[in-house]
C-alpha positions as YAML, in Angstrom:
chain: A
units: angstrom
residues:
- id: 1
  name: MET
  ca: [40.38, 113.32, 175.15]
- id: 2
  name: TRP
  ca: [41.60, 115.63, 172.58]
- id: 3
  name: THR
  ca: [45.33, 116.05, 171.82]
- id: 4
  name: GLU
  ca: [46.84, 119.44, 171.95]
- id: 5
  name: GLU
  ca: [46.85, 119.61, 168.16]
- id: 6
  name: GLN
  ca: [43.20, 118.89, 167.96]
- id: 7
  name: GLN
  ca: [42.51, 121.49, 170.49]
- id: 8
  name: GLU
  ca: [44.50, 124.11, 168.79]
- id: 9
  name: GLU
  ca: [42.62, 123.16, 165.37]
- id: 10
  name: ALA
  ca: [39.31, 123.51, 167.23]
- id: 11
  name: SER
  ca: [40.21, 126.97, 168.52]
- id: 12
  name: ARG
  ca: [40.92, 128.39, 165.01]
- id: 13
  name: GLN
  ca: [38.62, 130.96, 163.79]
- id: 14
  name: PRO
  ca: [37.67, 132.43, 160.31]
- id: 15
  name: ALA
  ca: [39.28, 135.63, 159.12]
- id: 16
  name: ARG
  ca: [39.47, 137.58, 155.86]
- id: 17
  name: ILE
  ca: [42.48, 139.24, 154.39]
- id: 18
  name: ILE
  ca: [41.97, 142.93, 154.19]
- id: 19
  name: ALA
  ca: [45.44, 144.05, 153.09]
- id: 20
  name: ASP
  ca: [48.59, 142.38, 151.95]
- id: 21
  name: HIS
  ca: [52.11, 143.82, 152.86]
- id: 22
  name: GLY
  ca: [54.26, 140.97, 151.57]
- id: 23
  name: HIS
  ca: [55.25, 138.95, 154.42]
- id: 24
  name: MET
  ca: [52.56, 140.12, 156.68]
- id: 25
  name: GLN
  ca: [48.68, 140.25, 156.02]
- id: 26
  name: ARG
  ca: [46.13, 142.60, 157.75]
- id: 27
  name: LEU
  ca: [43.07, 140.47, 158.76]
- id: 28
  name: ILE
  ca: [39.60, 141.14, 160.05]
- id: 29
  name: THR
  ca: [38.04, 138.64, 162.43]
- id: 30
  name: ALA
  ca: [34.87, 138.43, 164.46]
- id: 31
  name: ASP
  ca: [36.78, 140.28, 167.28]
- id: 32
  name: GLY
  ca: [38.18, 143.08, 165.13]
- id: 33
  name: GLU
  ca: [41.39, 143.73, 163.00]
- id: 34
  name: CYS
  ca: [44.83, 142.21, 163.55]
- id: 35
  name: TRP
  ca: [48.12, 141.42, 161.95]
- id: 36
  name: GLY
  ca: [48.96, 137.87, 160.72]
- id: 37
  name: LYS
  ca: [51.49, 135.68, 158.95]
- id: 38
  name: MET
  ca: [51.42, 132.30, 157.31]
- id: 39
  name: SER
  ca: [52.42, 129.11, 159.27]
- id: 40
  name: GLY
  ca: [55.47, 127.33, 158.16]
- id: 41
  name: ARG
  ca: [53.45, 124.49, 156.58]
- id: 42
  name: LEU
  ca: [51.16, 126.96, 154.64]
- id: 43
  name: ARG
  ca: [54.14, 128.86, 153.48]
- id: 44
  name: HIS
  ca: [55.76, 125.59, 152.17]
- id: 45
  name: GLU
  ca: [52.48, 124.64, 150.68]
- id: 46
  name: SER
  ca: [52.24, 128.00, 148.95]
- id: 47
  name: LEU
  ca: [55.80, 127.77, 147.45]
- id: 48
  name: GLU
  ca: [55.04, 124.20, 146.23]
- id: 49
  name: SER
  ca: [51.51, 125.10, 144.61]
- id: 50
  name: GLY
  ca: [52.31, 128.87, 143.63]
- id: 51
  name: VAL
  ca: [48.94, 129.69, 145.36]
- id: 52
  name: SER
  ca: [49.36, 132.31, 148.17]
- id: 53
  name: PRO
  ca: [46.79, 134.11, 150.17]
- id: 54
  name: ALA
  ca: [45.64, 137.19, 148.76]
- id: 55
  name: VAL
  ca: [43.30, 140.20, 149.55]
- id: 56
  name: GLY
  ca: [39.70, 138.83, 149.72]
- id: 57
  name: ASP
  ca: [40.58, 135.25, 150.85]
- id: 58
  name: TRP
  ca: [38.98, 133.59, 153.75]
- id: 59
  name: VAL
  ca: [41.46, 131.93, 155.91]
- id: 60
  name: ALA
  ca: [41.57, 129.91, 159.31]
- id: 61
  name: VAL
  ca: [43.69, 131.57, 161.91]
- id: 62
  name: ALA
  ca: [44.81, 130.89, 165.45]
- id: 63
  name: CYS
  ca: [44.98, 133.96, 167.51]
- id: 64
  name: LYS
  ca: [46.42, 134.60, 170.92]
- id: 65
  name: PRO
  ca: [45.99, 137.96, 172.79]
- id: 66
  name: GLY
  ca: [48.86, 140.32, 172.21]
- id: 67
  name: GLU
  ca: [50.32, 138.27, 169.51]
- id: 68
  name: GLU
  ca: [50.26, 138.09, 165.73]
- id: 69
  name: ALA
  ca: [47.70, 135.69, 164.38]
- id: 70
  name: ILE
  ca: [48.99, 132.54, 162.46]
- id: 71
  name: ILE
  ca: [47.34, 131.77, 159.21]
- id: 72
  name: HIS
  ca: [47.00, 127.96, 158.88]
- id: 73
  name: HIS
  ca: [44.63, 127.31, 156.12]
- id: 74
  name: LEU
  ca: [43.50, 129.01, 152.81]
- id: 75
  name: LEU
  ca: [39.63, 128.23, 152.25]
- id: 76
  name: PRO
  ca: [38.61, 127.54, 148.65]
- id: 77
  name: ARG
  ca: [37.98, 130.56, 146.44]
- id: 78
  name: GLN
  ca: [34.59, 131.19, 144.73]
- id: 79
  name: SER
  ca: [35.96, 133.69, 142.27]
- id: 80
  name: ARG
  ca: [39.34, 135.60, 141.48]
- id: 81
  name: VAL
  ca: [40.77, 138.57, 139.52]
- id: 82
  name: SER
  ca: [44.03, 137.70, 138.14]
- id: 83
  name: ARG
  ca: [46.53, 138.43, 135.33]
- id: 84
  name: GLN
  ca: [49.67, 137.05, 133.93]
- id: 85
  name: ALA
  ca: [52.54, 138.47, 136.01]
- id: 86
  name: ALA
  ca: [55.28, 140.77, 134.57]
- id: 87
  name: GLY
  ca: [58.44, 139.03, 133.38]
- id: 88
  name: PRO
  ca: [59.45, 135.99, 131.24]
- id: 89
  name: ILE
  ca: [58.05, 133.50, 133.86]
- id: 90
  name: THR
  ca: [54.54, 132.19, 133.15]
- id: 91
  name: LYS
  ca: [52.85, 132.81, 136.54]
- id: 92
  name: GLU
  ca: [49.42, 134.03, 137.64]
- id: 93
  name: GLN
  ca: [49.34, 137.21, 139.67]
- id: 94
  name: LEU
  ca: [46.37, 137.33, 141.87]
- id: 95
  name: ILE
  ca: [44.98, 140.69, 142.33]
- id: 96
  name: ALA
  ca: [41.82, 140.04, 144.60]
- id: 97
  name: ALA
  ca: [39.78, 136.84, 145.57]
- id: 98
  name: ASN
  ca: [36.21, 136.06, 146.34]
- id: 99
  name: VAL
  ca: [34.90, 139.20, 144.35]
- id: 100
  name: ASP
  ca: [31.39, 139.51, 143.18]
- id: 101
  name: THR
  ca: [31.52, 142.43, 141.05]
- id: 102
  name: LEU
  ca: [34.60, 144.03, 139.28]
- id: 103
  name: LEU
  ca: [34.22, 148.00, 138.64]
- id: 104
  name: VAL
  ca: [36.52, 148.51, 135.68]
- id: 105
  name: VAL
  ca: [37.13, 152.31, 135.83]
- id: 106
  name: ALA
  ca: [37.94, 154.43, 132.75]
- id: 107
  name: ALA
  ca: [38.26, 158.13, 132.62]
- id: 108
  name: LEU
  ca: [36.45, 160.00, 129.88]
- id: 109
  name: ASN
  ca: [39.61, 161.99, 128.95]
- id: 110
  name: HIS
  ca: [42.49, 161.59, 126.63]
- id: 111
  name: ASP
  ca: [43.48, 158.12, 128.05]
- id: 112
  name: PHE
  ca: [40.11, 156.66, 127.08]
- id: 113
  name: ASN
  ca: [40.76, 153.36, 125.21]
- id: 114
  name: LEU
  ca: [38.17, 150.73, 124.15]
- id: 115
  name: ARG
  ca: [40.78, 148.03, 123.26]
- id: 116
  name: ARG
  ca: [42.05, 148.22, 126.87]
- id: 117
  name: LEU
  ca: [38.49, 147.92, 128.32]
- id: 118
  name: GLU
  ca: [38.00, 144.63, 126.39]
- id: 119
  name: ARG
  ca: [41.02, 143.18, 128.05]
- id: 120
  name: TYR
  ca: [39.58, 144.29, 131.58]
- id: 121
  name: VAL
  ca: [36.23, 142.72, 130.84]
- id: 122
  name: LEU
  ca: [37.80, 139.51, 129.68]
- id: 123
  name: MET
  ca: [40.05, 139.45, 132.89]
- id: 124
  name: ALA
  ca: [36.65, 139.63, 134.99]
- id: 125
  name: TRP
  ca: [34.95, 136.94, 132.96]
- id: 126
  name: ASN
  ca: [38.06, 134.56, 133.05]
- id: 127
  name: GLY
  ca: [37.85, 134.71, 136.94]
- id: 128
  name: GLY
  ca: [33.96, 134.01, 137.32]
- id: 129
  name: VAL
  ca: [33.48, 137.84, 138.17]
- id: 130
  name: ARG
  ca: [30.79, 140.04, 136.92]
- id: 131
  name: PRO
  ca: [32.22, 143.23, 135.28]
- id: 132
  name: VAL
  ca: [30.67, 146.59, 135.46]
- id: 133
  name: ILE
  ca: [32.36, 149.47, 133.39]
- id: 134
  name: VAL
  ca: [32.50, 152.85, 135.18]
- id: 135
  name: LEU
  ca: [33.09, 155.84, 133.06]
- id: 136
  name: SER
  ca: [34.63, 158.37, 135.44]
- id: 137
  name: LYS
  ca: [35.12, 162.14, 135.04]
- id: 138
  name: SER
  ca: [32.13, 162.47, 132.87]
- id: 139
  name: ASP
  ca: [32.28, 166.22, 133.30]
- id: 140
  name: LEU
  ca: [35.30, 166.27, 131.19]
- id: 141
  name: CYS
  ca: [33.49, 164.74, 128.22]
- id: 142
  name: ASP
  ca: [31.22, 166.77, 125.78]
- id: 143
  name: ASP
  ca: [29.26, 163.69, 124.36]
- id: 144
  name: VAL
  ca: [28.96, 161.09, 127.18]
- id: 145
  name: GLN
  ca: [26.14, 159.38, 125.52]
- id: 146
  name: THR
  ca: [28.43, 158.51, 122.48]
- id: 147
  name: ARG
  ca: [31.05, 157.09, 124.64]
- id: 148
  name: ILE
  ca: [28.47, 155.03, 126.57]
- id: 149
  name: SER
  ca: [27.30, 153.56, 123.12]
- id: 150
  name: GLN
  ca: [30.91, 152.80, 122.15]
- id: 151
  name: VAL
  ca: [31.58, 150.95, 125.15]
- id: 152
  name: GLU
  ca: [28.32, 149.02, 125.03]
- id: 153
  name: GLY
  ca: [29.50, 147.95, 121.57]
- id: 154
  name: ILE
  ca: [32.58, 146.21, 122.91]
- id: 155
  name: ALA
  ca: [30.98, 144.74, 126.06]
- id: 156
  name: PRO
  ca: [27.65, 143.22, 125.15]
- id: 157
  name: GLY
  ca: [25.40, 142.64, 128.27]
- id: 158
  name: VAL
  ca: [27.85, 144.61, 130.64]
- id: 159
  name: GLU
  ca: [26.31, 147.61, 132.51]
- id: 160
  name: VAL
  ca: [28.11, 150.81, 131.67]
- id: 161
  name: LEU
  ca: [27.84, 153.60, 134.07]
- id: 162
  name: ALA
  ca: [29.00, 157.42, 133.59]
- id: 163
  name: ILE
  ca: [29.84, 159.26, 136.91]
- id: 164
  name: SER
  ca: [31.36, 162.31, 137.97]
- id: 165
  name: ALA
  ca: [32.68, 162.51, 141.62]
- id: 166
  name: ILE
  ca: [33.28, 166.17, 141.22]
- id: 167
  name: GLU
  ca: [29.65, 166.98, 140.25]
- id: 168
  name: GLY
  ca: [28.13, 164.25, 142.42]
- id: 169
  name: GLN
  ca: [26.62, 162.48, 139.54]
- id: 170
  name: GLY
  ca: [25.91, 158.60, 139.34]
- id: 171
  name: LYS
  ca: [26.40, 157.60, 143.01]
- id: 172
  name: GLU
  ca: [23.02, 156.07, 143.29]
- id: 173
  name: GLN
  ca: [23.72, 153.68, 140.40]
- id: 174
  name: LEU
  ca: [26.98, 152.47, 142.16]
- id: 175
  name: ASP
  ca: [25.23, 151.97, 145.45]
- id: 176
  name: MET
  ca: [23.29, 149.12, 143.80]
- id: 177
  name: TYR
  ca: [26.59, 146.84, 143.80]
- id: 178
  name: LEU
  ca: [27.49, 147.85, 147.40]
- id: 179
  name: LYS
  ca: [24.95, 146.10, 149.38]
- id: 180
  name: PRO
  ca: [25.72, 144.21, 152.56]
- id: 181
  name: GLY
  ca: [27.47, 141.09, 151.97]
- id: 182
  name: ALA
  ca: [28.79, 142.17, 148.43]
- id: 183
  name: THR
  ca: [32.35, 142.31, 147.68]
- id: 184
  name: VAL
  ca: [33.34, 144.68, 144.90]
- id: 185
  name: ALA
  ca: [36.85, 145.34, 143.37]
- id: 186
  name: LEU
  ca: [38.07, 148.41, 141.63]
- id: 187
  name: THR
  ca: [40.62, 148.26, 138.79]
- id: 188
  name: GLY
  ca: [41.66, 150.42, 135.96]
- id: 189
  name: SER
  ca: [44.66, 152.37, 134.57]
- id: 190
  name: SER
  ca: [46.53, 154.84, 136.74]
- id: 191
  name: GLY
  ca: [44.86, 158.31, 136.80]
- id: 192
  name: SER
  ca: [41.40, 156.91, 136.03]
- id: 193
  name: GLY
  ca: [40.16, 158.15, 139.31]
- id: 194
  name: LYS
  ca: [40.00, 155.07, 141.42]
- id: 195
  name: SER
  ca: [41.21, 156.74, 144.63]
- id: 196
  name: THR
  ca: [38.81, 159.63, 144.27]
- id: 197
  name: LEU
  ca: [36.01, 156.94, 143.66]
- id: 198
  name: VAL
  ca: [37.03, 155.04, 146.98]
- id: 199
  name: ASN
  ca: [36.81, 158.29, 148.89]
- id: 200
  name: TRP
  ca: [33.50, 159.19, 147.38]
- id: 201
  name: MET
  ca: [32.01, 155.84, 148.15]
- id: 202
  name: MET
  ca: [33.33, 155.82, 151.65]
- id: 203
  name: GLY
  ca: [32.12, 159.41, 152.41]
- id: 204
  name: ARG
  ca: [35.45, 160.35, 153.73]
- id: 205
  name: GLU
  ca: [39.17, 160.66, 152.55]
- id: 206
  name: VAL
  ca: [40.71, 157.08, 152.93]
- id: 207
  name: GLN
  ca: [43.01, 157.21, 149.93]
- id: 208
  name: ILE
  ca: [45.47, 159.84, 148.84]
- id: 209
  name: THR
  ca: [44.58, 161.50, 145.29]
- id: 210
  name: GLN
  ca: [46.95, 162.87, 142.73]
- id: 211
  name: SER
  ca: [46.34, 164.96, 139.55]
- id: 212
  name: VAL
  ca: [46.89, 163.53, 136.10]
- id: 213
  name: ARG
  ca: [49.33, 165.15, 133.55]
- id: 214
  name: GLU
  ca: [47.46, 167.55, 131.46]
- id: 215
  name: GLY
  ca: [49.17, 166.60, 128.14]
- id: 216
  name: ASP
  ca: [48.17, 162.95, 127.97]
- id: 217
  name: SER
  ca: [45.88, 162.51, 130.98]
- id: 218
  name: ARG
  ca: [48.08, 159.72, 132.16]
- id: 219
  name: GLY
  ca: [48.19, 159.32, 136.17]
- id: 220
  name: ARG
  ca: [50.79, 158.20, 138.61]
- id: 221
  name: HIS
  ca: [50.26, 155.18, 140.82]
- id: 222
  name: THR
  ca: [48.51, 156.59, 143.85]
- id: 223
  name: THR
  ca: [47.43, 153.12, 145.43]
- id: 224
  name: THR
  ca: [50.65, 151.18, 146.17]
- id: 225
  name: HIS
  ca: [49.03, 147.89, 147.49]
- id: 226
  name: ARG
  ca: [45.54, 146.17, 147.55]
- id: 227
  name: GLU
  ca: [43.40, 146.92, 150.44]
- id: 228
  name: MET
  ca: [39.85, 146.32, 151.51]
- id: 229
  name: PHE
  ca: [37.40, 148.79, 152.98]
- id: 230
  name: VAL
  ca: [34.07, 148.21, 154.74]
- id: 231
  name: LEU
  ca: [31.55, 150.65, 153.02]
- id: 232
  name: PRO
  ca: [28.76, 152.59, 154.80]
- id: 233
  name: GLN
  ca: [26.31, 150.88, 152.33]
- id: 234
  name: GLY
  ca: [27.34, 147.48, 153.97]
- id: 235
  name: GLY
  ca: [29.29, 145.93, 151.19]
- id: 236
  name: VAL
  ca: [33.13, 145.74, 151.05]
- id: 237
  name: LEU
  ca: [35.37, 147.40, 148.33]
- id: 238
  name: ILE
  ca: [38.85, 146.20, 147.41]
- id: 239
  name: ASP
  ca: [41.04, 148.96, 145.83]
- id: 240
  name: THR
  ca: [44.01, 147.88, 143.68]
- id: 241
  name: PRO
  ca: [47.01, 149.92, 142.25]
- id: 242
  name: GLY
  ca: [46.67, 151.26, 138.67]
- id: 243
  name: MET
  ca: [47.89, 149.05, 135.87]
- id: 244
  name: ARG
  ca: [50.04, 150.22, 132.95]
- id: 245
  name: GLU
  ca: [49.69, 146.80, 131.16]
- id: 246
  name: LEU
  ca: [47.37, 143.96, 131.23]
- id: 247
  name: HIS
  ca: [48.71, 140.58, 130.33]
- id: 248
  name: LEU
  ca: [45.83, 138.05, 130.61]
- id: 249
  name: TRP
  ca: [45.80, 135.00, 132.50]
- id: 250
  name: ASP
  ca: [43.21, 132.11, 131.65]
- id: 251
  name: GLU
  ca: [42.54, 128.68, 132.54]
- id: 252
  name: GLY
  ca: [39.81, 127.92, 130.03]
- id: 253
  name: GLU
  ca: [37.80, 129.24, 127.09]
- id: 254
  name: ASP
  ca: [34.71, 130.63, 129.04]
- id: 255
  name: GLY
  ca: [35.98, 134.04, 129.48]
- id: 256
  name: LEU
  ca: [36.74, 134.65, 125.91]
- id: 257
  name: SER
  ca: [33.37, 133.39, 124.89]
- id: 258
  name: GLN
  ca: [31.60, 135.69, 127.25]
- id: 259
  name: ALA
  ca: [33.69, 138.82, 126.40]
- id: 260
  name: PHE
  ca: [33.28, 138.36, 122.63]
- id: 261
  name: GLY
  ca: [29.94, 136.52, 122.58]
- id: 262
  name: GLU
  ca: [28.78, 138.09, 119.32]
- id: 263
  name: ILE
  ca: [31.86, 136.72, 117.50]
- id: 264
  name: GLU
  ca: [31.24, 133.39, 118.92]
- id: 265
  name: GLU
  ca: [27.68, 133.49, 117.74]
- id: 266
  name: LEU
  ca: [28.76, 134.55, 114.29]
- id: 267
  name: ALA
  ca: [31.46, 131.91, 113.99]
- id: 268
  name: SER
  ca: [28.76, 129.19, 114.38]
- id: 269
  name: ALA
  ca: [27.58, 130.20, 110.91]
- id: 270
  name: CYS
  ca: [31.02, 129.86, 109.38]
- id: 271
  name: LYS
  ca: [31.50, 127.32, 106.42]
- id: 272
  name: PHE
  ca: [34.43, 125.67, 108.29]
- id: 273
  name: MET
  ca: [34.32, 124.53, 111.97]
- id: 274
  name: ASP
  ca: [38.04, 125.62, 112.54]
- id: 275
  name: CYS
  ca: [37.66, 128.89, 110.75]
- id: 276
  name: SER
  ca: [40.31, 131.37, 111.81]
- id: 277
  name: HIS
  ca: [38.34, 134.36, 110.64]
- id: 278
  name: THR
  ca: [41.16, 135.65, 108.61]
- id: 279
  name: LYS
  ca: [41.34, 134.21, 104.92]
- id: 280
  name: GLU
  ca: [38.84, 131.50, 104.85]
- id: 281
  name: GLU
  ca: [35.92, 131.53, 102.10]
- id: 282
  name: GLY
  ca: [32.40, 131.43, 103.81]
- id: 283
  name: CYS
  ca: [33.59, 133.17, 107.00]
- id: 284
  name: ALA
  ca: [30.55, 134.55, 108.58]
- id: 285
  name: VAL
  ca: [32.64, 136.84, 110.99]
- id: 286
  name: LYS
  ca: [34.40, 138.43, 107.95]
- id: 287
  name: GLU
  ca: [31.05, 138.91, 106.23]
- id: 288
  name: ALA
  ca: [29.74, 140.76, 109.20]
- id: 289
  name: ILE
  ca: [32.59, 143.21, 109.14]
- id: 290
  name: GLU
  ca: [31.99, 143.72, 105.40]
- id: 291
  name: ASN
  ca: [28.23, 144.36, 106.03]
- id: 292
  name: GLY
  ca: [29.05, 146.82, 108.93]
- id: 293
  name: GLU
  ca: [27.57, 144.53, 111.61]
- id: 294
  name: LEU
  ca: [30.89, 144.13, 113.34]
- id: 295
  name: GLU
  ca: [33.98, 146.47, 113.83]
- id: 296
  name: ALA
  ca: [37.13, 145.27, 112.21]
- id: 297
  name: LYS
  ca: [39.18, 146.31, 115.43]
- id: 298
  name: ARG
  ca: [36.76, 144.20, 117.39]
- id: 299
  name: LEU
  ca: [37.83, 141.09, 115.71]
- id: 300
  name: SER
  ca: [41.51, 142.19, 115.56]
- id: 301
  name: ASN
  ca: [41.52, 142.42, 119.41]
- id: 302
  name: PHE
  ca: [39.51, 139.26, 119.75]
- id: 303
  name: LEU
  ca: [42.24, 137.29, 117.50]
- id: 304
  name: LYS
  ca: [45.14, 139.05, 119.38]
- id: 305
  name: MET
  ca: [43.73, 137.99, 122.83]
- id: 306
  name: GLN
  ca: [43.09, 134.54, 121.56]
- id: 307
  name: LYS
  ca: [46.66, 134.01, 120.42]
- id: 308
  name: GLU
  ca: [47.95, 135.64, 123.75]
- id: 309
  name: LEU
  ca: [45.95, 133.18, 125.86]
- id: 310
  name: GLN
  ca: [47.03, 130.26, 123.66]
- id: 311
  name: TYR
  ca: [50.72, 131.15, 124.03]
- id: 312
  name: GLN
  ca: [50.27, 131.59, 127.70]
- id: 313
  name: ARG
  ca: [48.93, 127.95, 127.92]
- id: 314
  name: ARG
  ca: [51.63, 126.60, 125.82]
- id: 315
  name: LYS
  ca: [54.23, 128.16, 128.07]
- id: 316
  name: GLU
  ca: [52.43, 126.81, 131.04]
- id: 317
  name: GLU
  ca: [52.32, 123.33, 129.62]
- id: 318
  name: VAL
  ca: [56.16, 123.61, 128.93]
- id: 319
  name: ALA
  ca: [56.84, 124.86, 132.46]
- id: 320
  name: SER
  ca: [54.63, 122.08, 133.86]
- id: 321
  name: ARG
  ca: [56.56, 119.34, 131.94]
- id: 322
  name: LYS
  ca: [59.95, 120.87, 133.17]
- id: 323
  name: ARG
  ca: [58.81, 120.84, 136.70]
- id: 324
  name: THR
  ca: [57.67, 117.13, 136.34]
- id: 325
  name: ALA
  ca: [61.01, 116.27, 134.76]
- id: 326
  name: SER
  ca: [63.16, 118.02, 137.37]
- id: 327
  name: SER
  ca: [61.37, 116.01, 140.08]
- id: 328
  name: LYS
  ca: [62.09, 112.65, 138.64]
- id: 329
  name: PRO
  ca: [65.83, 112.55, 139.40]
- id: 330
  name: ALA
  ca: [65.15, 113.22, 143.01]
- id: 331
  name: LYS
  ca: [62.61, 110.33, 143.20]
- id: 332
  name: THR
  ca: [65.22, 108.10, 141.44]
- id: 333
  name: ARG
  ca: [67.89, 108.97, 143.95]
- id: 334
  name: LYS
  ca: [65.48, 108.34, 146.81]
- id: 335
  name: ALA
  ca: [64.45, 104.90, 145.22]
- id: 336
  name: LYS
  ca: [68.10, 104.01, 144.80]
- id: 337
  name: HIS
  ca: [68.93, 104.89, 148.22]
- id: 338
  name: ALA
  ca: [66.11, 102.68, 149.56]
- id: 339
  name: HIS
  ca: [67.31, 99.73, 147.60]
- id: 340
  name: ARG
  ca: [70.82, 100.20, 149.09]
- id: 341
  name: VAL
  ca: [69.49, 100.25, 152.56]
- id: 342
  name: LYS
  ca: [67.30, 97.11, 151.80]
- id: 343
  name: ASP
  ca: [70.51, 95.48, 150.52]
- id: 344
  name: TRP
  ca: [72.56, 96.22, 153.63]
- id: 345
  name: GLU
  ca: [69.58, 94.80, 155.87]
- id: 346
  name: GLN
  ca: [70.26, 91.49, 154.19]
- id: 347
  name: TYR
  ca: [73.74, 91.07, 155.87]
...
C-alpha cells in the first residue's frame, strides 16, 4: 500500500515554465496552461542554493482542478542564458533555461556596436547555447554586406543573418532554427526590434512595439518580462526584456575560448605559456595585430572580458568563504547545546 505522500508524488506531472511573474509562474502541461507557485520546500531550497525556477525550466507539479498548481521539483537544466545581476552582490541572474539557440538581435542603425555583440556571443557560449546573430532593420543600412563581414570577424563560426521585417526579407533563414522541439531565445538591446521579430515569426501581433528615438536610435523597454511563445513552425520562442548593460557571468573558461577562438589559437604560439598579450617579447597575438591579422580592439575586448570574469570569480570565492564562515557559529552553538543536554542526561 502506498502512503498518501507516495500517491501524491506519483500523481505529479511534468510542466514547463512559460512566463515568470515573480511569486507566480505561468505553466504549460499536457492538459493546457495554468498558474503555479513553488512549494514551501522548493522555495526554501531556492533561497538556500540561490537557484530558482525560470522561463524554460522543466518542473514537476501537482495539479488539482480549479486550483493553482504547486511546483515541487526543478529538473536539471541542459543549458542556460544568464548574466551577472546588477548591483554590488555577486549573483547570477538567469534569463532563460534549456535553450538550444540564442538569437542575438542587433539593429543596423546608429546603435550598432561590435563590442557589445562580442559580449552577447560570450554569454551564449558560457551557458552551452549556440549563438546566431540577427542583424535586424537591414532596410536602414546602405551596405549590409560590409556589416555582415564585420560581425563575422568578431564571431568566428557564428552564423550571421541580415533581415528586415518591414520588407519581409530573411524569414526563411530564421525558420531553420524554429523546427518542432527546438527552443530559441531572443536577446539584444532595447530598440533592436525583438518585439517586431516576435510578431513576425508568430504571424500575428503578440507583443507591443515602440519606435526608437531618431537622434541615437535607442529604444525603450517594450518587453517587461520573460515569456515563451509556441511558434507556428513548431518550435518555442522565449522573448526577453532589452538590456542596457550586459555584465557577464561565467563558471569556467570554455565560453571565452569559444568566443575568441582565434586569439586562443594565436596564443599557443606565444614565447611564454602565461603570456598576458600586453608587453611580453615573442607574443604571437601582438605580432598578429602588427601584421594586420587581428584587430587591436578585438584583443582589447578579450582582455577586458577576461579581467571581468576573473574579478567575478574572485568575488564569488570571497562570498562563498563568508557564507561558510557564517554557518560555523550556528553549528558550534548546536554542538554546545547537544553537549549540555548529554551532560544533564547523566544525572
